[in-house]
C-alpha positions in Angstrom: -24.2 -5.0 11.0 -20.6 -5.2 11.8 -17.9 -2.9 9.8 -15.9 -5.1 7.5 -11.8 -5.1 8.4 -9.8 -2.9 7.1 -6.6 -3.6 5.1 -3.9 -1.2 3.8 -2.8 -0.2 0.4 0.3 -3.0 1.0 -2.2 -6.0 0.8 -4.7 -4.4 -1.7 -1.8 -2.8 -4.2 1.5 -5.5 -4.4 1.7 -8.4 -6.1 2.5 -10.6 -2.7 -0.3 -8.8 -1.2 -2.7 -9.9 -4.4 -1.1 -13.2 -4.7 -1.6 -13.8 -0.8 -5.7 -12.5 -1.1 -5.6 -15.1 -4.2 -4.5 -18.2 -2.5 -6.6 -17.4 0.5 -9.4 -17.4 -1.6 -9.1 -20.2 -3.1 -8.4 -22.0 0.3 -11.8 -20.6 1.5 -13.7 -21.6 -1.8 -12.2 -25.3 -1.4 -13.2 -24.9 2.2 -10.1 -25.8 4.0 -9.8 -22.5 5.8 -12.4 -20.9 7.7 -12.6 -16.9 6.5 -12.2 -15.9 9.9 -8.7 -17.5 9.9 -8.2 -15.8 6.1 -8.9 -12.2 7.9 -6.2 -12.9 10.6 -3.6 -13.5 8.3 -4.4 -10.6 6.1 -4.4 -8.2 9.3 -1.1 -9.9 10.3 0.8 -9.6 6.7 -0.5 -6.1 6.8 0.7 -5.3 10.1 4.3 -7.2 9.7 4.8 -5.2 6.4 4.2 -2.2 7.7 6.5 -2.8 10.8 9.4 -4.1 8.4 8.8 -1.1 6.0 9.3 1.6 8.8 12.1 -0.4 10.6 14.0 -1.4 7.5 13.9 1.1 4.9 16.2 3.7 5.4 16.6 5.3 1.5 15.5 9.1 0.9 14.1 10.7 -2.1 12.9 14.1 -3.3 11.0 15.1 -6.1 9.8 18.1 -8.1 6.8 18.3 -10.8 4.0 19.9 -11.7 1.1 19.2 -9.3 -2.3 18.1 -11.9 -4.4 16.6 -9.9 -5.2 16.1 -6.3 -8.3 14.4 -4.1 -9.1 13.6 -0.6 -11.0 10.9 -0.3 -11.9 8.3 2.6 -8.9 9.2 4.2 -6.7 8.6 1.4 -5.0 11.4 -0.9 -4.5 10.6 -4.8 -2.1 13.3 -6.7 -1.4 13.3 -10.2 2.1 14.9 -11.0 3.2 15.5 -14.2 6.7 16.3 -15.5 8.4 14.8 -12.6 12.3 14.2 -11.6 12.9 12.2 -8.4 16.0 12.5 -7.0 17.5 9.6 -4.8 20.1 9.7 -2.0 23.0 8.3 -4.4 22.2 11.9 -6.7 20.8 9.6 -9.3 17.7 11.4 -11.0 14.9 9.7 -12.6 12.2 11.7 -14.8 8.6 10.5 -15.8 6.0 12.2 -17.8 3.3 11.7 -15.1 2.9 9.7 -12.0 0.1 9.0 -9.2 0.9 8.8 -5.7 -1.8 7.2 -3.4 -1.3 8.2 0.5 -3.0 6.7 3.1 -2.9 6.9 7.6 0.5 6.1 8.7 -1.3 4.0 11.7 -0.5 0.8 11.3 -3.4 -1.9 10.8 -4.9 -3.0 14.3 -3.8 0.3 16.3 
């Protein structure tokens, strides 16, 4: 049995990615689009977004906090950090009681 296509966290965890998936699902369920085309669209979305972010986003940030929990499962790291302070390029600081960071492999979809 063929393995289902993998999509990055951009598609599954962003509002625009979720909206795209909902729209494609509706088009498939009303038989206005074939599932294979929807898969191709999602793969192109993932690749395009990964390309744009790697090429256009140049901002830097550092953070310091207390690591509460970490996990590595299915090539995805998850970190829970408490009492965290973020420092941006422009020296602006932001604090939070607790955050969750999810990080996956940096290879682009389709590569």
